[in-house]
C-alpha positions as CSV (number, residue, x, y, z in Angstrom):
1,X,12.6,-12.3,14.2
2,X,12.1,-15.5,16.1
3,X,14.9,-17.3,18.0
4,X,14.6,-20.2,15.5
5,X,15.1,-17.8,12.6
6,X,18.0,-16.1,14.4
7,X,19.7,-19.4,15.1
8,X,19.2,-20.6,11.5
9,X,20.7,-17.3,10.2
10,X,23.7,-17.6,12.5
11,X,24.3,-21.2,11.5
12,X,24.2,-20.2,7.8
13,X,26.6,-17.3,8.4
14,X,29.0,-19.6,10.2
15,X,28.8,-22.1,7.4
16,X,29.6,-19.3,4.9
17,X,32.5,-18.1,7.0
18,X,34.0,-21.6,7.3
19,X,33.7,-22.1,3.5
20,X,35.3,-18.7,2.9
21,X,38.3,-19.3,5.2
22,X,39.0,-22.8,4.0
23,X,38.9,-21.7,0.4
24,X,41.2,-18.8,1.1
25,X,43.6,-21.1,2.9
26,X,43.4,-23.5,-0.1
27,X,44.3,-20.7,-2.5
28,X,46.9,-19.0,-0.3
29,X,48.7,-22.2,0.6
30,X,50.3,-20.9,3.8
31,X,49.3,-17.7,5.5
32,X,48.9,-16.1,8.9
33,X,45.7,-15.5,10.9
34,X,46.2,-11.8,10.4
35,X,46.5,-12.1,6.7
36,X,43.3,-14.2,6.7
37,X,41.5,-11.5,8.6
38,X,42.7,-8.9,6.1
39,X,41.6,-10.7,2.9
40,X,38.4,-12.2,4.3
41,X,37.2,-8.9,6.0
42,X,36.3,-11.0,9.1
43,X,37.1,-9.9,12.6
44,X,40.2,-11.3,14.2
45,X,38.1,-12.9,17.0
46,X,36.0,-14.8,14.3
47,X,39.2,-16.0,12.6
48,X,40.6,-17.2,15.9
49,X,37.4,-19.1,16.8
50,X,37.1,-20.8,13.4
51,X,40.8,-21.7,13.1
52,X,40.6,-23.3,16.5
53,X,37.7,-25.4,15.3
54,X,39.6,-26.3,12.2
55,X,42.7,-27.4,14.2
56,X,40.5,-29.4,16.6
57,X,39.1,-31.3,13.5
58,X,42.7,-31.6,12.1
59,X,41.8,-30.1,8.8
60,X,44.2,-27.1,9.4
61,X,47.7,-27.2,10.9
62,X,50.3,-24.7,11.9
63,X,53.5,-24.6,9.9
64,X,55.8,-22.6,12.1
65,X,56.9,-18.9,11.8
66,X,56.5,-17.1,8.5
67,X,57.3,-13.5,7.5
68,X,54.4,-11.1,7.8
69,X,53.8,-7.4,7.3
70,X,56.6,-4.9,8.1
71,X,59.0,-7.8,8.8
72,X,56.9,-9.2,11.6
73,X,57.0,-12.9,12.2
74,X,53.7,-14.8,12.4
75,X,52.6,-18.5,12.8
76,X,51.7,-19.9,9.4
77,X,48.6,-22.1,8.9
78,X,47.7,-24.3,6.0
79,X,45.2,-27.0,5.0
80,X,46.2,-30.3,6.4
81,X,46.4,-32.5,3.3
82,X,47.7,-35.7,5.0
83,X,44.9,-37.0,7.2
84,X,41.8,-36.8,5.0
85,X,40.7,-37.2,1.5
86,X,37.7,-37.7,-0.8
87,X,36.8,-40.3,-3.4
88,X,36.2,-39.0,-6.9
89,X,34.6,-41.0,-9.7
90,X,33.9,-40.1,-13.3
91,X,31.7,-42.4,-15.4
92,X,31.8,-42.0,-19.2
93,X,30.4,-44.2,-22.0
94,X,33.7,-46.0,-22.8
95,X,35.7,-45.5,-19.6
96,X,35.7,-44.5,-16.0
97,X,38.1,-42.8,-13.6
98,X,38.4,-43.4,-9.9
99,X,40.7,-41.3,-7.7
100,X,41.6,-40.0,-4.2
101,X,42.0,-36.3,-3.8
102,X,43.3,-34.4,-0.8
103,X,41.4,-31.5,0.8
104,X,43.2,-28.9,-1.3
105,X,41.8,-30.6,-4.4
106,X,45.0,-32.2,-5.5
107,X,45.3,-35.7,-6.9
108,X,46.7,-38.3,-4.6
109,X,46.1,-41.1,-7.0
110,X,43.9,-41.4,-10.1
111,X,43.2,-44.4,-12.3
112,X,41.4,-44.5,-15.6
113,X,40.0,-47.7,-16.9
114,X,38.5,-48.6,-20.3
115,X,35.1,-50.3,-20.2
116,X,34.8,-53.5,-22.3
117,X,32.1,-53.1,-25.0
118,X,30.1,-56.0,-23.7
119,X,29.9,-54.8,-20.1
120,X,26.5,-54.3,-18.4
121,X,25.9,-51.2,-16.2
122,X,25.9,-53.5,-13.2
123,X,29.3,-54.9,-14.1
124,X,30.7,-51.4,-14.6
125,X,29.4,-50.1,-11.3
126,X,30.8,-53.2,-9.6
127,X,34.2,-52.5,-11.1
128,X,34.1,-48.9,-10.1
129,X,33.3,-49.9,-6.5
130,X,36.1,-52.5,-6.5
131,X,38.6,-49.9,-7.8
132,X,37.5,-47.4,-5.1
133,X,37.9,-50.0,-2.3
134,X,41.4,-50.8,-3.6
135,X,42.5,-47.2,-3.6
136,X,41.1,-46.6,-0.1
137,X,42.8,-49.7,1.2
138,X,46.1,-48.6,-0.2
139,X,46.0,-45.4,1.9
140,X,45.2,-46.7,5.5
141,X,46.5,-43.4,7.1
142,X,44.1,-41.3,5.1
143,X,40.4,-41.2,6.2
144,X,38.1,-40.8,3.2
145,X,35.2,-38.6,4.2
146,X,32.9,-38.3,1.2
147,X,32.5,-39.4,-2.4
148,X,31.8,-37.2,-5.4
149,X,30.6,-38.8,-8.6
150,X,30.2,-37.3,-12.1
151,X,27.7,-39.0,-14.4
152,X,26.8,-38.4,-18.1
153,X,23.6,-36.5,-18.4
154,X,20.8,-36.1,-18.4
155,X,20.8,-37.0,-14.7
156,X,17.6,-36.6,-12.6
157,X,18.1,-35.5,-9.0
158,X,14.4,-36.4,-8.3
159,X,14.8,-40.0,-9.4
160,X,18.5,-40.3,-8.5
161,X,19.3,-41.9,-11.8
162,X,20.8,-41.3,-15.2
163,X,17.9,-40.6,-17.6
164,X,19.7,-41.6,-20.7
165,X,23.3,-42.6,-21.6
166,X,23.5,-42.5,-25.4
167,X,24.4,-45.8,-26.8
168,X,24.4,-47.6,-23.5
169,X,21.1,-49.1,-22.1
170,X,20.3,-50.0,-18.6
171,X,21.8,-47.2,-16.4
172,X,18.3,-45.7,-15.9
173,X,17.4,-48.7,-13.8
174,X,20.3,-48.3,-11.3
175,X,20.2,-46.2,-8.1
176,X,23.9,-45.2,-8.2
177,X,23.9,-43.0,-5.2
178,X,22.3,-45.6,-2.9
179,X,24.8,-48.3,-4.0
180,X,27.8,-46.0,-3.6
181,X,26.7,-45.0,-0.1
182,X,26.0,-48.6,0.9
183,X,29.3,-49.9,-0.4
184,X,31.6,-47.2,0.9
185,X,29.6,-46.2,4.0
186,X,30.2,-42.5,3.4
187,X,27.9,-39.8,1.9
188,X,28.0,-39.7,-1.9
189,X,27.2,-36.6,-3.9
190,X,26.1,-37.1,-7.5
191,X,26.3,-34.5,-10.3
192,X,25.9,-34.3,-14.0
193,X,29.4,-34.5,-15.6
194,X,29.4,-31.1,-17.4
195,X,28.3,-29.5,-14.1
196,X,31.3,-31.0,-12.4
197,X,33.5,-29.6,-15.2
198,X,32.1,-26.2,-14.6
199,X,32.6,-26.5,-10.9
200,X,36.2,-27.4,-11.4
201,X,36.8,-24.3,-13.6
202,X,35.3,-22.1,-10.9
203,X,37.3,-23.8,-8.2
204,X,40.8,-24.1,-9.7
205,X,41.2,-20.6,-11.3
206,X,42.5,-17.5,-9.7
207,X,40.4,-15.3,-11.9
208,X,37.6,-13.7,-9.9
209,X,34.3,-15.2,-11.2
210,X,31.9,-14.9,-8.3
211,X,29.7,-12.5,-10.3
212,X,30.2,-14.1,-13.7
213,X,27.9,-16.4,-15.7
214,X,30.3,-19.2,-16.7
215,X,29.4,-22.1,-19.1
216,X,31.6,-25.1,-19.4
217,X,31.3,-27.2,-22.5
218,X,32.3,-30.8,-22.1
219,X,33.3,-32.1,-25.5
220,X,33.9,-35.8,-24.8
221,X,32.1,-39.0,-25.6
222,X,28.9,-36.9,-25.4
223,X,28.3,-33.1,-25.4
224,X,27.1,-31.3,-22.3
225,X,27.2,-27.8,-20.7
226,X,27.6,-26.9,-17.1
227,X,26.3,-23.5,-16.0
228,X,27.6,-21.5,-13.0
229,X,25.8,-18.4,-12.0
230,X,26.8,-16.3,-9.0
231,X,29.0,-19.2,-7.9
232,X,26.3,-21.9,-8.0
233,X,25.4,-24.6,-10.5
234,X,22.2,-24.0,-12.5
235,X,20.3,-27.3,-12.4
236,X,16.9,-26.7,-13.9
237,X,13.8,-28.4,-12.7
238,X,15.2,-31.9,-12.4
239,X,18.9,-31.3,-12.8
240,X,19.0,-31.6,-16.6
241,X,19.9,-27.9,-17.5
242,X,22.7,-27.6,-20.0
243,X,21.9,-30.7,-22.1
244,X,23.1,-29.0,-25.3
245,X,24.1,-32.3,-26.8
246,X,20.4,-33.0,-27.4
247,X,19.6,-29.7,-29.0
248,X,18.9,-29.8,-32.7
249,X,21.3,-28.3,-35.2
250,X,19.7,-30.0,-38.3
251,X,16.0,-30.7,-38.5
252,X,16.7,-33.3,-41.2
253,X,19.6,-34.9,-39.3
254,X,20.0,-38.5,-38.0
255,X,17.7,-39.8,-35.3
256,X,19.2,-39.7,-31.9
257,X,18.6,-42.3,-29.1
258,X,17.0,-39.5,-27.1
259,X,14.1,-39.4,-29.7
260,X,15.2,-36.1,-31.2
261,X,16.7,-35.6,-34.7
262,X,19.9,-33.8,-35.7
263,X,21.2,-33.6,-32.1
264,X,24.5,-31.7,-31.7
265,X,26.3,-34.7,-30.2
266,X,25.5,-36.8,-33.3
267,X,27.9,-34.4,-35.2
268,X,30.6,-33.6,-32.7
269,X,32.0,-35.8,-29.9
270,X,35.1,-38.0,-29.5
271,X,33.1,-41.0,-30.6
272,X,32.0,-39.1,-33.8
273,X,35.6,-38.1,-34.4
274,X,36.8,-41.7,-34.1
275,X,34.0,-43.0,-36.3
276,X,34.7,-40.4,-39.1
277,X,38.4,-41.2,-39.1
278,X,37.6,-44.9,-39.4
279,X,35.2,-44.2,-42.3
280,X,38.0,-42.2,-44.0
281,X,40.7,-44.9,-43.7
282,X,38.9,-48.3,-43.3
283,X,41.6,-49.8,-41.1
284,X,41.6,-53.3,-39.8
285,X,41.3,-53.5,-36.8
286,X,39.4,-50.2,-36.4
287,X,41.1,-47.2,-34.9
288,X,40.5,-46.3,-31.3
289,X,40.2,-42.7,-30.2
290,X,43.9,-42.8,-29.2
291,X,44.8,-43.9,-32.7
292,X,42.7,-41.1,-34.2
293,X,44.4,-38.7,-31.8
294,X,47.8,-39.9,-32.8
295,X,47.0,-39.3,-36.5
296,X,46.0,-35.8,-35.6
297,X,49.3,-35.3,-33.8
298,X,51.2,-36.5,-36.9
299,X,49.5,-33.7,-38.9
300,X,47.5,-36.0,-41.2
301,X,45.6,-33.6,-43.4
302,X,42.5,-35.8,-43.7
303,X,42.2,-36.1,-39.9
304,X,42.8,-32.4,-39.5
305,X,39.9,-31.6,-41.9
306,X,37.6,-34.0,-40.0
307,X,38.6,-32.3,-36.7
308,X,38.0,-28.8,-38.2
309,X,34.5,-29.9,-39.5
310,X,33.6,-31.2,-36.0
311,X,34.7,-27.9,-34.5
312,X,32.5,-26.0,-36.9
313,X,29.5,-28.1,-35.9
314,X,30.3,-27.6,-32.3
315,X,30.4,-23.8,-33.0
316,X,26.7,-23.9,-33.8
317,X,25.9,-25.2,-30.4
318,X,28.2,-22.6,-28.8
319,X,26.6,-19.8,-30.8
320,X,23.2,-21.0,-29.6
321,X,24.4,-20.9,-26.0
322,X,25.7,-17.3,-26.4
323,X,22.5,-16.1,-27.9
324,X,20.4,-18.0,-25.3
325,X,22.3,-17.3,-22.1
326,X,24.7,-14.4,-22.8
327,X,27.5,-15.9,-20.7
328,X,30.6,-13.8,-19.8
329,X,32.9,-16.8,-20.0
330,X,32.7,-20.1,-22.0
331,X,35.3,-22.7,-21.1
332,X,35.8,-25.7,-23.5
333,X,37.2,-28.9,-22.2
334,X,37.2,-32.8,-22.1
335,X,38.9,-35.3,-24.3
336,X,38.0,-34.1,-27.9
337,X,39.3,-30.6,-26.9
338,X,42.5,-32.2,-25.6
339,X,43.3,-33.5,-29.2
340,X,44.2,-30.0,-30.4
341,X,42.9,-27.2,-28.0
342,X,44.5,-24.4,-30.0
343,X,42.9,-25.5,-33.3
344,X,39.5,-26.0,-31.7
345,X,39.6,-22.6,-30.0
346,X,40.7,-20.9,-33.3
347,X,37.8,-22.5,-35.3
348,X,35.2,-21.7,-32.7
349,X,36.4,-18.1,-32.2
350,X,36.3,-17.5,-36.0
351,X,32.8,-18.8,-36.3
352,X,31.5,-16.9,-33.3
353,X,33.0,-13.7,-34.6
354,X,31.3,-14.2,-38.0
355,X,27.9,-15.2,-36.6
356,X,27.3,-13.3,-33.4
357,X,26.6,-9.6,-33.1
358,X,29.9,-7.7,-32.3
359,X,28.5,-6.1,-29.2
360,X,27.8,-9.6,-27.8
361,X,30.8,-11.5,-29.0
362,X,33.3,-8.8,-27.8
363,X,31.9,-9.3,-24.3
364,X,32.2,-13.1,-24.4
365,X,35.4,-14.7,-23.4
366,X,35.9,-18.2,-24.9
367,X,38.9,-20.2,-23.7
368,X,40.0,-23.8,-23.0
369,X,40.0,-25.5,-19.6
370,X,41.7,-23.8,-16.7
371,X,42.8,-27.2,-15.4
372,X,45.3,-27.6,-18.2
373,X,45.5,-29.5,-21.4
374,X,45.1,-33.3,-21.0
375,X,43.8,-33.1,-17.4
376,X,40.3,-34.3,-16.7
377,X,38.3,-31.4,-15.5
378,X,35.3,-33.5,-14.7
379,X,36.9,-36.0,-12.3
380,X,38.5,-32.9,-10.6
381,X,35.0,-31.4,-10.4
382,X,33.7,-34.6,-8.8
383,X,36.3,-34.2,-6.1
384,X,35.4,-30.5,-5.6
385,X,31.8,-31.5,-5.2
386,X,32.7,-33.5,-2.1
387,X,35.3,-31.1,-0.7
388,X,32.8,-28.1,-1.0
389,X,30.3,-30.1,1.0
390,X,32.9,-30.8,3.7
391,X,34.0,-27.2,3.8
392,X,30.5,-25.9,4.3
393,X,29.8,-28.2,7.3
394,X,32.9,-29.7,8.8
395,X,31.3,-30.7,12.2
396,X,28.8,-32.9,10.4
397,X,31.6,-35.1,9.1
398,X,34.4,-34.6,11.6
399,X,32.9,-34.2,15.1
400,X,32.4,-37.9,15.6
401,X,35.8,-38.9,14.3
402,X,38.6,-39.8,16.6
403,X,41.9,-38.6,15.3
């Protein structure tokens, strides 16, 4: 093996070890170096070397004495959540969210803003950037190192642009990554929104899933799926894997803006739910999604029937995913799921049990988001996108900083 190959392998191993230790620290909260060595299976000398680097960069700090094995006292260490942060952005069709997260992946501040119906993509992006600058300026003692951004799919990594945002024209003409990096002067990582949702499920749960095939279904203003295999996002050739919203569930269905007919997301999304509730009641002014949600909470039987029917349509897409990918875990999330996660899960499980072979359905776990009802998995995933990059290569982002 050449010296170049050896050096590359050592660098890769060191990056993996850094990521491993920082993730363990994030999950443990506070622990000793000896405990880290035990749970990581790394040598004590490696632990000492890496922790010294982390403390030099100020991303890890000592907390004082803690109780260890057999009553021994050890110095505790933990992620330093005070000095640094990442900017997280989620763009949806009708709103956007901008937040600051600490290095443990916890929200420092998060603001969600509705998008006026007559806004152009340029105006929306300008508003997102303005909101990001305001948040960063409000935290002068916290250095923002990277930005993570979740976009509706399909998003092309090759072109760096949204290929299509259903019902909203013009986003395919904007290089969002370039503008984010120019405006904030930090690296920006861009990912399809459902992939961010999947990443968040993998990151925030204590359930071991390294060897699992996980599919996250984002049931929001559109429909998408994020796929995690062996801990990594499955992107496809250009980054458009998992676009189940544009799979056909009815050959004779309505024409979709993608060019297909009978697309799944024309039958089940938060926009479809709101439209159907408006068609049922003909209110003036028209109901918003929040209004339709409120009717659901009041147990209105008409709205409940609409919601159940949408869940049944969604089940068709999920059944297709099970038969195509044979995932071990399917996680359902985003705003339509938040309306009534228990009812949605019950409808989907009933349909899957009826229409999938028992030997397959019994080995498929279907659940709602690990992030918790009402929380936005996707904006959390945008933050994770940036934190993961930092954890894999701290010197790239921290060596030149003066603390």
